[in-house]
N, C-alpha and C positions, 0 to 999 in steps of 0.2 A: 472178652470181648467189648460184651460193654461196658463195665469197670472204666477199662484202658480211654475208651472216646473219650467219653467227659473228664478224664482226666488230662489228656492231650491237648482236648479242647479248651484250658484250662490255662495249661503251662503255653498255649500259644498268645493265650490273651495276656500272660502277664508279661510274657517278651513283645507286644504291642506294646502293649501301657509304655516301658521301661526305652524303647523308643521312641516314643514319642515326647517323651519327655527330655531326655537328650536334646532328639531335635529341635522341641521349644526353646531348651536351654543355648544350642548352641549357636540360631538367630539373633537371640538376641544378646549372647555374646556379639557375638561379629559387628552389630547392629553399633553398639557402646567404643566396642575399638577399633572400629575401623567410621563413624560418623560420617566425611568425602561417599563412603558407596552410599548412601543411602538418594532417595530420592531425592529431588528438589523442588517435586511439586508441579512439573511441566511434561507433559508429552515430551518424546520424540522429535514428533512434524511440529511442534510450539518451537522448539530448541533449533529447530533446523529453520523454522520459518524467522526469529529474532536474528538468523546470520545473515538474511540475506538483506537486511536495510542497511543499503553500502555506507562506511566506515567515514567515505566524504560528505556525508549528510550530518554528522556531530558538529558540535559547534563547542568552543571552547569554555571548560564554566569557571573557576575561582572556586575555591576551596573554602568552605566555611559558610561561604553567599548563599543568599534565600535563592536563587537558581538552584543553586547543588540542589538542596533538598524538597526540592520542585523534582528538581529531573528522579530522584533518588527515589522518591512517591510511586514517578510515573513511570518510571523501566518494570518496576514490577508489574503492572498491569497491561508492558507492551506485548507479553502470550498473550492476552487473549482478545488482540485485537481482531479483525473477521479476515477467512480465509483468502478474499480478495481485497485485502486491506492495497495491495503492492500494485493493483491497477491501476492506482493514481501514485504514478514516477514525480510526484513532488517533493523536493529533496527536504523533507524535510523526518529530522527524529524520531523514534518507536516511543520514547519517552513522550513527544511533546503534540505526532499524533496521538497517543490513548489520552490526553490530556485534550483536547480540541474535542474528542467523543464524547469525551464526560460531563465537558461544559456546550457543549455544541450537540442541542439535543434535533433527530430528525437526520444526519448525513451520511448520503448514501454508502451504504457495504461491498458495491461490486463498481465496477465501470470507470468512469471516469469525468469529468470530477468529481473526488469527493473530501475534498477542501476547498474551501475559498480560495482565490488566487490571492488575495492581501492575506494568508493565515503564513507566508515567508516574513510582508513584513514585520506582522507580531512578533515572529521569531528574531529577525533581527533586532528590535526593542529590550525584547529581553536579553542580549544578551549585550546589548550596550549598555544595557541598564540591570544587574545583575543582581542588589539587591533594593530590586523595586517595592514602589506602592503598590500596595494589598488597591486600594481604591481605583488607585490609576487601572494596573491591570484589568480590574474586573469593568472599568468604562471603555477598556478598547474591548475583550467581548463582546460587549454590551454590542455594538458596533459591529463586530463580525459576526454574530448570531445575526443581525439581521441581513446576512449576504447568501446564509444558511434556505433559504426558497433558491435563490436564483441558481445555488449547485444542483438541486435537487431537476432542476426544469433542465439543467444544461444533460444531465446527468441524462434524461431519459430519453432526450432528443439522439445525444452521441449513442443510445442504444439503440436507436433504430435505422445507424449503419449496422449492416455485415460485419465480422469483422475474417473476414475474408477476402477483406478487400484491402483492408491494411498489409502493408509490404514494410518489409523490410531495407533499411537502409547505413551504408553501413558505419557507425559507432566512430565518433573523431570529428568528423569531415565536413567538408560546409556544407554540403547536401545535408544532415544530419545535423547542423548547427540552425542550417533554416527553416529543415520538419518543423523544429522543436518553437523557437521563435513562432511561426507562422499556425500552427496547431493554434496555441493560445490565444488565435483571435476569430474561434468558432463561431463567434456573435455575428461577424459576417458574409452567414450563411444565410439566406434567405429560407423562412419557414416550410417553405416546398423545395426548396433543394433535393431531397430524399425522393422526391417525385422522377428523378433523374438516375435510372440502375444500375447504371455504368458504370461498372466496377474499378471507380479512384477513388484514394484512400481521402478525409478530413482533410489532412492539410495539403494536399493534391489540388482539394478544388478550393481552398481559401486562397493558393495560391494563386489558381487559375481566374479566382475572381479580384484579384489586387490587381494582375494583370490587364484584365481586362474585363471593367465597370459595369458593360452595357450587353453583359452576356443575359439571358431569360434565367427569371426567377421561378418560374416553375414550368410543368409536365417534363415529359421523357424525352426530350432535346435540347439540353440547357449546355451541353458541355462542347466541344467541338471534333470531329472524327476522328483529328489529328493528337486529342488532345494525349492517348497511349502512347503515339508513339512517344511526343514531346516526355512525356513522364520515366521513357525508357529511354533518350537519352541522356534526364539529366541523372538514374541509376549508373548508367554506364562511364559517367564522367562526374562522379558525386564531387571534385573536389575546384569544379570550375563554377560551380551554377551563383548569381548575382539575384540580386530583390530589389526594386525599387524600395527606397524608403515612401508610400506613399498615404 
């Protein structure tokens, strides 16, 4: 019996060694024969995040242009964008966002805004000048970089407003367009606007101040008691709203 056990152990060890060799060979063969099955270097979460950038945010790019080369380089880096990048719904393609984050140091990584408002103008310029001058591009980036601090300040102020104050607006309606238009005028809200903790969304606060410029600018009672009912009426009739361009 004592001689039998070592013999069995040796035999089992040989079988295990043969199994490992065959398994390793099979794995290497599969990777060579089917390269498309190999990992592309991105996690499933990163691939899923890339899909969330709407196709409508893309711009037409001419083949062989400098812009095509630029987009190809930064499209590979788009998977590395912060997890909260899409908190800012500015219509900027993923590659362009990755480009801006590399060139403009200090951009916020959550909340909104994360990108300067004039970023869209730079994207339009690139679209119109696809074989751009590198020096001109750098000059425009430098000017855009001067607005990073303002972006950080607004981002910090917006973060003071609880997310639960926001409210869903039917997409594509006049009210939705109005919301997007006046939300961009956040700077109209006075510094102490947040002292009034009535749960009104930011865009509606801007709307109220555009309609009633003499509203108080500090204290707990800046908005009329009827503000909530006015908001509800707008939500109930989202295609009948109008705003004066004051």
